[in-house]
C-alpha positions as CSV (number, residue, x, y, z in Angstrom):
1,M,5.7,-3.3,-2.7
2,S,2.3,-2.0,-4.0
3,G,1.3,1.6,-4.2
4,H,-1.2,1.1,-1.4
5,D,1.1,-0.2,1.4
6,F,0.7,2.9,3.6
7,D,-2.8,4.0,2.4
8,G,-2.0,7.7,2.2
9,A,-0.1,8.1,5.5
10,R,1.3,11.6,5.8
11,I,5.1,11.6,6.3
12,L,7.4,14.6,6.8
13,I,11.0,14.2,5.9
14,I,13.4,16.8,7.4
15,D,16.9,16.7,6.0
16,D,19.3,19.3,4.7
17,S,20.5,16.8,2.0
18,S,18.3,17.1,-1.1
19,T,19.5,13.6,-2.1
20,I,18.2,12.0,1.1
21,R,14.9,14.0,0.9
22,Y,14.3,13.1,-2.8
23,A,15.2,9.4,-2.4
24,A,13.1,8.9,0.8
25,A,10.2,10.8,-0.7
26,A,10.3,8.7,-3.9
27,I,10.5,5.4,-1.9
28,L,7.6,6.4,0.4
29,G,5.5,7.9,-2.4
30,R,5.7,4.7,-4.3
31,A,4.5,2.9,-1.2
32,G,1.4,5.0,-1.0
33,C,2.5,7.8,1.4
34,R,1.7,11.5,1.0
35,V,5.1,13.0,1.6
36,A,6.2,16.5,2.5
37,T,9.8,17.5,2.9
38,A,11.7,20.3,4.6
39,P,15.4,21.2,4.2
40,D,15.8,22.4,7.8
41,G,14.1,22.5,11.2
42,Y,12.7,26.0,10.8
43,T,10.9,25.2,7.5
44,A,9.8,21.9,9.0
45,L,7.9,23.6,11.9
46,A,5.6,25.3,9.3
47,E,5.2,22.1,7.3
48,I,4.2,20.2,10.5
49,V,1.3,22.5,11.2
50,E,0.2,22.5,7.6
51,H,0.5,18.7,6.8
52,R,-0.2,17.2,10.3
53,P,2.1,14.2,9.6
54,D,1.5,10.7,10.9
55,L,5.2,10.2,11.2
56,I,8.3,12.5,11.0
57,L,11.8,11.6,9.9
58,V,14.4,14.0,11.2
59,D,18.1,14.3,10.3
60,N,20.0,14.8,13.5
61,Q,22.8,16.9,11.8
62,M,21.4,20.0,10.2
63,P,22.7,23.6,10.2
64,R,20.9,26.3,12.3
65,L,18.3,24.1,14.0
66,D,19.6,20.6,14.3
67,G,17.5,17.4,14.6
68,Y,17.6,17.3,18.4
69,Q,16.4,20.9,18.7
70,T,13.7,20.3,16.1
71,C,12.5,17.2,17.9
72,A,12.4,19.1,21.2
73,V,10.2,21.8,19.7
74,I,7.9,19.2,18.1
75,R,7.6,17.4,21.4
76,R,6.7,20.6,23.3
77,N,3.6,21.1,21.0
78,R,0.7,19.2,22.5
79,N,-0.7,18.4,19.1
80,F,2.4,16.5,18.1
81,Q,3.5,14.9,21.4
82,R,2.4,11.5,20.2
83,T,3.5,11.8,16.6
84,P,6.3,9.2,16.0
85,L,9.7,10.8,15.5
86,V,12.4,8.8,13.7
87,L,15.9,10.3,13.9
88,L,18.1,9.8,10.9
89,I,21.6,9.2,12.2
90,N,25.1,8.5,11.0
91,L,26.2,4.9,11.6
92,E,29.5,5.8,13.1
93,R,27.9,8.0,15.8
94,Q,24.8,5.9,16.5
95,H,25.4,5.1,20.2
96,L,25.8,8.7,21.2
97,D,22.9,9.7,18.9
98,K,20.6,7.1,20.5
99,V,21.5,8.2,24.1
100,R,20.8,11.8,23.3
101,G,17.7,11.0,21.3
102,A,16.2,8.9,24.1
103,M,16.2,12.0,26.4
104,L,14.0,13.8,23.8
105,G,11.4,11.0,23.3
106,I,12.6,9.8,19.9
107,D,10.6,6.7,18.9
108,D,13.2,5.1,16.6
109,Y,16.4,5.5,14.7
110,L,17.4,4.9,11.1
111,A,21.1,4.9,10.1
112,K,22.1,6.6,6.9
113,P,22.5,5.6,4.3
114,F,19.4,3.4,4.4
115,T,17.9,1.0,1.9
116,A,14.3,1.2,0.6
117,Q,13.5,-1.9,2.7
118,E,15.0,-0.4,5.8
119,L,13.0,2.8,5.3
120,T,9.7,1.2,4.6
121,S,10.2,-1.3,7.5
122,C,10.9,1.6,9.9
123,V,7.8,3.5,8.7
124,R,5.6,0.4,9.0
125,R,6.6,-0.1,12.6
126,H,5.2,3.3,13.6
127,L,2.0,3.6,11.5
128,P,-1.3,2.3,13.0
129,G,-2.9,-0.7,11.4
């Protein structure tokens, strides 16, 4: 994977796990993305306005403002209604998570833990070009 695969695409990773945020940011950074991260939904809302991401990865299980609530707020903002949202879900709950996510306009799902290949393939599906 070259450093220019995603040509500076802006990605926001929202996850309360610093391990997931760091790993995903490293993988996507090496692939040429400009990555911002947020540890929770509240922090993410400010990051979204500042970074104007091309794609947002959201953990579904976070304290305070969970991934579903965060996605609902994002979708209500007309500036981000078309921004692809990928919900990071736990494999054992994926059916329930997908049903709930479909009602919120989630574009895709990525089960955790994910590999570098799974992450970059998912991002590639949603970026123009």
